[in-house]
N, C-alpha and C positions, 0 to 999 in steps of 0.2 A: 719253543715247546711244540715240536712237530709230531704229527702222526696220529692224532686223535681219530680222524676219520678213517685212516687205513687200519688202525687197530680194531675199530668197530666193524669195518667191512670184512676183515679176516674172520670175524666171529658171526657174520651174518646178522649184525645188530645195526640199528639206526645210528647215524652220526652223533646224535645227542648222547647216546650211551658212551661214546668215546670221549666226548667233552666232559661228561660227568666223572668218568674215571680219570680224566686229566686233572680235575680239581683235587682228587685224592692224591695224585702224584705231586701236586703243589704242596699239599699238607706234609707228605713224606719228605719233600725237599727242604721244607722249612725246619722240620724236626732234625734232619740230618745236618743242616747248616748249624743249628744250635749245638748239636752234639760235637761237631767237628771244630767248633770255635771260629767259624767264618763270620766276619763282621758285616759284610754286605752281600746280599743276594738280590739280583735283579731278574725279574721274570717278565717276558714279553707276552702279556695276556690278551691284548686286542690291538691290532694295528689299525692305522687310519685307512688302510686298504680293505680291511675286513668288512666294511660297510657294503662292499660290492657282492657279498655272499647272499644267498636267498634270504628274503625277509624273515622266514620262519627260523632259520638257523641263527640269524643275527639276534632276534628277540630271545631265543633260548640262551645265547651267550650272555646277553645283558641280564636275564633273569638269574643265570648262574652267578654272575658277579653280585647281584643283590643278595642271593642266598648265602654266598660265601662270606660277605661282610656281616650279615646278620648272625650267622652261626659261628663264625671264627674270630671275630674281632675281640670278643671277651677272652678267648683262649690265647690269642696272640698277645693281648695286653698282659695277661697273667704270666706269660712266658717271657716278659720283658722285651717284646719285639716292637720296634718302631716301624710304622708303615708310612711310606712316602709314595704318592701316586704321581707319575709324570706323564704328560701328554696334554692334548688340547681339550679343555673342558667346555669350550664355548658352544659346541654342538650337542652336548649331552643333555639329557632330560634333567629337570630341576631336582627330582628325588635322588638320582644317582649322584649329582654334584653334592647335594647335602650329605649323603651317606659317606662320600669320600672325604669331605671336609671334617665330619665328625670322627671318622676313623683316624685321620691324621692328628686331630686335636687330642683325642683320648690317649694316643700312644706316643705323643711328641717327646716325652722325657725318658722313654725306655732306651736301654743301652746294649742289651745282650746281642741283638741282631737288628740290622737295618734292612727291612724288606722293601725293596723298591719295585713298585708295580707299574709297568709301562702299559697304559690303557688309553685307547684312542691316540696312539703314539705313531709317529713316522719320523725317521731321521732327517729327511730332507725338509719336512715341515718344520722341525725343530730349528734347523739351521736358518731357514728363511725368517722364522719368528725372531731369532736372536739378532739377525741382521736388521730387521725392521725396528726392533727396540733401540739398537745402537744408532741407527740413522735418525730416529726421532729425537734421541738425546743430543746428537750432534746438531740437528736443525734447531733445537731449542737452546743451544749454547750450554748444555749441561755436561757435554762430553767433547773433549778435543779429538780431532781426527787422529792426531799423532799418538794419542793414548790407547788406541785400539790395537791390542796385541793378543796373543793366544790366551793369556790369563783373563783379560777383559772379556774376550769372546766367550770363554767358559762360564763366566759369571752370568751370562745372559741365556744359558741353556736351561732346559727344564730340569736337568740334573744338577744344577748349581749347588755346591756344598757337598756333593757326593764324589768320592774318588773314582778315577777311571777304572774300569774292570781290568783285572789281571788275566782272567780266563773266560772265554766264551764256550759254552757247551751247547751243541746243537744236536737234537735227536733225529731219529728216523732216517738217517743216512743222507740228509740234505747237507749241501756244502756251499752255502752262500750266506750273505749277511742279511738280505731281505729288508733293507731300509732300517736297520736296528743300530742305534748308537753309533752313527757313522763317524762322528768326531771322536767320541770317547774310546772307541776300539782301536785307535791308531797303533798301539803297541801291545794289544792283548794277544795272548796265545789262544789258538782255536783248537778245540777237540770235537770231532764228529763221531757220534756213536750210532749204531744201527738200531737200537731199541726204539720203539715208538714211545712217545711221551707217557702214555698211561702205564707203561711198564717200568718207568724210571724209578729207582729206589736208592737207598743209601749205598748199596754196593756199586751201582752205576756211577754215583757221585764220587765215591772214593777212587774208582778206576780212572775217572777223568782227572781227578786231582793228582793221582800218582803219575799219570802221563805228563801233566803240567810240570810237576816237580822235576821231572827228568829233562826238561827243556833247558836250553841255554838262551838267556834273554840278553840281547845286546843293546837295545835302544839306540841303534846307530853307532855304538861305540865298541868297546872291548867286551869280551865274553863275560856274562854274569849269570850264575846259576839261579834258576827260579827258586824262590823261597816262599 
């Protein structure tokens, strides 16, 4: 979800205004996903690298998360949206961890949309975490070395139980993965759009999906039309 700061700069507004409008774009994306019948929507809300930003901006982003959960979790639950948060929680403050846990618990049985929120998430960090877990299990005699295969590895990722993405949409003209879902995006289709994230709406979403539908997906084999 790129371009919050650039969106604000173009309007001579503080970066915080861009982040605030970015939250509105998240709400629009969730409504669009529900209307379009999408089963899984994953958003990259805060990366493990975002801690390097100025402290004032980091604190504002954390407060935005708090406000989003307080204000939106009831509406998400009413809309039958299940929320799953993926990322490292060990360095987060206790109040945020509690809010994330409560949000997941409240919405755990919902089925209309799975909203996966990547928060304090980094793809390399996730892979190292999975490797450490499997190494510990092998050392303890709980897992045989020969049993480690792609399926076993996937079960140790933060996203365990969530299907791999079919489509990655990146806004603001950026054309890189930026440490996002490095394992899971192996066969995803990428669509890059010029709009900054605060301008993202259902029309943007539908255009990206239309482009995806026109792709031929081979998965290393024969041609298969995207569905």
